[in-house]
N, C-alpha and C positions, 0 to 999 in steps of 0.2 A: 350767520348766513346772510343777514341784511347787508345790502350794498355789494354783495359778491356778484361777479359776472360769470356765467356758465354758458356753454354751448348747448343749445337745444335743437332737437328735430321738431319742426312745426308742420302740422297739417291743419286742415280746417273742417268744420262740420256745420250743417245747416239744420233747420227745423224739420226736415223730412223724416219719415219713419225709418228709412234705410240708414241714415246717419245716427239717429237718436234711439231707434227702437220704439219710439212713442211720438206723439205729436202734441203734447200738452204745453211744451215750451218751458216747463218747470225744471230747474236744475237739481242736482243732488243736494245742494245746500238750501233749496227751497225758494230761490229767487227766480224771476223770469229771465231766461236767456236773452241777452241784449248784444247786438252787434256793436263792436267798438269798446266793449267792456268785459264780456264773459269769456273765460277760457276754462278748459278742462285740463286738469293736471293730475299726476299721481298723488297718492296719499302722503307722500313725503312733504307736500306743500299744503298747509292748512287752508281751509276755506277763508277767504278774505285776504290772502297773500297777494301783494301787488307785484307785477312784473313789468318792466319797461321793455317793450318790443318795438323796434323801428320808430322810436320817439313817442310812442303811445303807451299809456299806462292801462294795463288789463288786470282784472281781478279773478283769482281762482274761485270759481263758483260751481264747478261741475267736475265729475269724474267720468271715466270710461274704462271699459274692460281691457282695451288694448293699450292703455296709457300706462307705461312703466318708466321709471327713472326720469331722465331728462328729455321727455317727449311731451308735447302739449298740443291741444287742439284749440284753435281760435274759432269762436262762434261767428258765423256770417249769416246774412239774410237769405241767401239763395244758393242753390246747387252751382249755378254758373260762377258766382264769386269764389266758391270753394275750388272749382276747377281752375279758375284763373290764378288762384293762390298757389295751387299745387303742393309740393313738398319743399320745404326750405330748411337749411341748417343756419342758425343765427345765434350770435352772442346776445344774451339777455341778462339784464341786471335785475337782481332780486331786491326789491325795495322794502319788503317786510310786510 
């Protein structure tokens, strides 16, 4: 699976209670969610898996109830950044 490229549906989430259901900032893997690094992915991707998205490397550190298959959420600092991102379908390289 390393080095493989797949098409993903990508949305974004922020630290608000509506997006996370909590406001602690702690991910399912126990790290602090960080913009530019943290993504939430389905259980088929182990915590620590690196994905190349639009030239940036992100790390699977979180999970989400609505995240199934090739769908991911990128962590962002604010609701406005999430709105600006919207929903995208992008080719992503799985780095391992």
